[in-house]
N, C-alpha and C positions, 0 to 999 in steps of 0.2 A: 527379547521374548524368547523363551524355551522353545526348542523343536520337540514336537509331539509325534510319537508313532502310536498307531492304534494296534492292539492285540485283540482280535476277534475270534471268539470260540463258539462253535455250533452245538448241536443236539447231543445231550447226554455228558457232555463234559462238566457240567455241574455235579456228576456223580464220581468224578475222579476220586480215587482213594477207597471206595466201596465197590465201584463197578469193574468187574473183572480184573481183580488186582494181579493176577497171573499174567495178564496181557498189559495193562496199563500201569502196574505198580502201585504203591502206597500213597503216593503223593496226591494232595488235594488240589483242587483249582485255586483255593486261597494261597497254597504254597507255591504254585505256578506264577500267581500275580506277584508274590514277594520276589521270586527269582527275576521275573521280568522287569520289575521296578528297580531291583539292584543292579541289574545287568545294564539296563538304559542309563541309569545314573552314571555308570562307569563310562558311558559313550556320550554322555551329554544330552541325554533324550529324557522327556517325560513320557509316561505311558498313559494311554486311555485304555482300559483294560474292560472287556465286556463279553458276556456270554449270554446265548439265548437258544432256546429250542424252537424258535419260530424264524423260519427262513426270511420272511420280510423285514424283521428287525435288522438282521444282518445286512441285507441289501441297503436298508437306509443307513446303517453305519459306514459302510463302504462309501456311499455318497456323501455323507457327512465329513468323512475323513478327507475327501477331495474338497469340499466346501471350505473347511477350516484350515487347508493348506498344510495337512500333515506330511511328515517326511516319507511315510510309507505305512503299509500294513503287513503285519504278521497274521496269518490266518490258519486256524485249525477248524475246518468247516465240518468236521465230523462226516456223518453220513451224506450230508449235503455235497461233499467232494464228488460224489460219484452220480448224483442225480440233478443237481440244480443247475439248469440252463440259465435262470434268472440271477443267480449269484455269479455265474461265469460271465454273463453280459455286463453286470454291474462293474466287475473288475476291469473288463475289456474297455468300459467306458470312461473310467477315471484315468488320469495321467499320474499315476504314482506306482512306485515299486511295490510289489506285492510278493511277500514270500509264504509258500504254502508249507505248514508243519504238520506232521503227524507223529504221535508218540510211538506207535508200534511201526514195524516194517510192514507195510500194506501189501507188499510184493510176497511176503512169506505167509500170507493169509488167504482168506477165501477169494476165488477168482473175481467176484463182483467188486472187490476192493482194488483191483489192479488198475482200474480206469478212473482217471481224475477229469473232471470236466474243467477244474480251475487250472491245472499245470500248464495247459497251452497259453494261458494269458498271464500268467505268474513269471516273475523274473527268476524265481528259484524255487525248488521244492527239497525239503528235507524230511526223512522218515527213518524211524528205527533207533533214533538216539535217545528214546525216552523223554523225560521232560527237559532235558538238557538241549533238546532240539529248539526250544524257544530261545535260549541263551545264545545258541549258535545263530539263530535267524537274526536277532537283534544285533549281534556282531557283524553279520553279513550285511545287514541293512546300513549299519554305520559305514562299512567299507564302501557300499554303493553310492551313499550320499556324500561322503566325504572325498572318495576316489583314493583312499588310503587303506592298506591292510589293517585290519582290526583283530584283536584279541578278544575271545569271548568274555573274559573277565567275570568277576562276580562282586 
């Protein structure tokens, strides 16, 4: 049976490619999904790729990832990063490595974006690499799961 990693995306990420392209770039969420699937294949994973503008959906998917014995979760929680105690608690409750990803460098933006509710319960956090951060997170997850250094690969 193939190992599965969940890639979860929060609010407004469905608008990638059109939403503030000067910050997030021209890449669409569909392009990000293709990048994630290609990178995961390189590392022997399959991807369960999802996006929702609804906090409860994302909490449910964190629970599902654990129930289905996923190898880990890559999450870009969008604005829920800064506000969702429920999402933070869901991540803390599951015994999975979670890697938080942000397309932009949140520390070079508005002050409210500097605090993450998720970072304290995540295994790692990446920001500022653009959508390449997703590929880096998958490579990092592979390294965590296998115990071997991994190349991002595509």
